[in-house]
C-alpha positions in Angstrom: -86.5 124.4 8.5 -85.4 127.9 7.8 -82.4 129.7 8.2 -80.9 128.9 11.7 -81.6 131.0 14.5 -84.8 132.1 12.7 -88.0 133.2 14.8 -89.2 129.9 13.6 -86.7 127.9 14.6 -86.5 128.8 17.9 -90.1 129.0 18.3 -90.4 125.2 17.2 -87.6 124.2 19.4 -88.4 126.2 22.6 -92.1 124.7 22.1 -90.6 121.0 21.7 -88.8 121.2 24.9 -91.8 122.6 26.6 -94.1 120.4 25.4 -92.0 117.2 25.9 -91.3 118.3 29.7 -94.9 119.6 30.7 -97.4 118.3 27.9 -98.7 119.8 25.4 -102.0 121.4 27.0 -100.1 122.5 30.1 -97.9 124.8 27.7 -99.7 128.0 26.4 -98.4 130.4 23.7 -97.2 132.7 26.5 -94.9 130.3 27.6 -93.8 129.6 24.1 -93.1 133.1 23.8 -91.0 133.7 27.0 -89.0 130.4 26.2 -88.3 131.3 22.7 -87.6 135.3 23.2 -89.8 135.7 20.2 -92.5 138.3 20.7 -96.2 137.3 20.3 -96.9 138.9 17.5 -94.1 137.6 15.4 -94.8 134.2 17.3 -98.5 134.3 15.9 -97.5 135.5 12.3 -95.4 132.0 12.0 -98.1 130.1 13.9 -101.6 131.3 13.7 -102.8 128.9 16.1 -101.5 126.1 18.7 -102.5 123.3 16.6 -100.4 124.7 13.6 -97.2 124.8 16.3 -98.0 121.5 17.6 -97.9 119.7 14.1 -94.6 122.0 13.1 -93.0 120.5 16.4 -94.6 117.0 15.9 -92.5 117.2 12.3 -89.5 118.4 13.9 -89.6 115.7 15.8 -89.8 113.3 13.1 -86.4 114.9 11.9 -84.9 114.1 15.4 -86.1 110.4 15.4 -85.2 109.9 11.8 -81.9 111.2 12.5 -81.1 109.2 15.4 -82.3 106.0 13.8 -79.7 106.5 10.8 -77.0 107.5 13.0 -77.0 104.2 15.1 -77.4 102.1 11.6 -74.7 104.0 10.0 -72.1 101.7 11.4 -74.2 98.8 11.0 -72.8 96.1 8.1 -76.1 93.7 7.9 -79.8 94.5 7.8 -80.0 92.5 10.8 -77.5 95.0 12.3 -79.3 98.0 11.3 -82.4 96.3 12.5 -80.6 95.6 16.2 -79.4 99.2 16.0 -83.2 100.6 16.5 -83.1 99.4 19.9 -79.5 100.4 20.5 -80.7 103.9 19.9 -83.8 103.4 22.3 -81.1 102.4 25.2 -79.3 105.6 24.5 -82.4 107.6 24.6 -84.0 105.9 27.6 -80.9 106.8 29.2 -80.9 110.5 28.7 -81.9 112.8 31.5 -84.8 114.2 29.7 -86.6 111.2 28.7 -90.2 111.2 29.0 -91.2 109.0 26.4 -92.0 108.9 22.7 -93.5 112.6 21.6 -95.7 111.1 19.1 -97.3 108.8 21.6 -97.6 111.5 24.2 -99.2 113.7 21.6 -101.7 111.3 20.5 -102.5 110.5 23.9 -103.1 114.0 24.8 -104.8 115.3 21.4 -105.4 112.4 19.3 -109.0 112.2 19.7 -109.4 115.9 19.6 -107.0 116.9 16.7 -106.9 115.1 13.3 -104.0 117.2 12.3 -102.0 115.4 15.3 -103.5 112.1 14.9 -102.3 112.2 11.0 -99.1 113.5 12.1 -98.5 110.7 14.8 -99.7 108.1 12.3 -97.7 109.1 9.7 -94.4 108.6 12.0 -95.2 105.7 13.2 -96.1 104.5 9.4 -93.1 105.5 8.1 -90.9 103.6 11.1 -92.9 100.7 10.4 -91.9 101.2 6.5 -88.2 101.6 7.9 -88.2 98.1 9.5 -90.0 96.2 7.1 -87.6 97.5 4.0 -84.6 96.1 6.2 -86.9 92.8 7.1 -87.4 92.7 3.2 -83.7 93.2 2.5 -82.8 90.9 5.3 -85.0 88.0 3.6 -87.0 87.2 6.5 -90.9 87.0 6.5 -93.0 90.0 6.3 -94.7 89.6 9.9 -91.0 90.1 11.7 -91.4 93.8 10.8 -94.3 94.3 12.6 -92.9 92.2 15.5 -90.0 93.9 15.7 -91.9 97.5 15.4 -94.1 96.5 18.1 -91.3 95.6 20.5 -89.6 99.3 19.7 -93.0 100.9 20.7 -93.6 98.6 23.5 -90.0 99.7 24.9 -90.9 103.2 24.7 -93.5 103.0 26.5 -92.4 101.0 29.0 -89.1 103.0 29.9 -91.5 106.0 30.1 -94.0 104.6 32.3 -91.8 102.3 34.8 -88.8 105.0 34.2 -86.6 101.7 33.8 -84.3 102.5 30.8 -83.3 98.8 30.4 -86.6 98.0 28.2 -84.4 98.8 25.2 -81.9 95.9 26.4 -84.8 93.4 27.0 -86.7 94.5 23.3 -83.5 94.0 21.8 -82.8 90.6 23.4 -85.9 89.7 22.0 -85.5 91.4 18.5 -82.3 89.1 18.5 -84.4 85.6 19.0 -87.1 86.6 16.6 -84.5 87.4 13.8 -82.6 84.5 14.6 -86.0 82.4 14.4 -87.2 84.0 11.0 -84.1 83.5 9.4 -84.0 79.9 10.5 -87.3 79.5 9.0 -86.4 80.6 5.8 -86.6 77.8 2.7 
């Protein structure tokens, strides 16, 4: 990001709020102008197309996700605790008043087939998360397949919580993750 309070930041933060609540396709650049308080000419100077703005918002969301996961894992002592902290992060997020599902899943669902740039950022975020889980599973000394299983639980919990409106999806996923981790560690040679 550029300096705090810059046009760039105000535009990205305003667009992120609007896209997340209303959906990307429902929000025009004029709504972003109004929400950000940045004149349309300066908005287009920063982002010459809506797609450029969308991908920048998605990159901004990557930072939010990464910080959330890191904060949740900050006090975890073991790789197992860090893995379970993912679900604690999800539980807190699902209980937020403004929870509307995963922004990357939402963006991919709206635009992934039509926008290679949106698809690339969404896939990149999911791959980065998968790698984070893989690294912790490796540090744990568990079989590599556990990483895919744990990531799938997290992704499924996000979708379930968004569609059903039931935040307990994270708690159920955490319980399943605990069982998977225990079984994987018990099978170690």
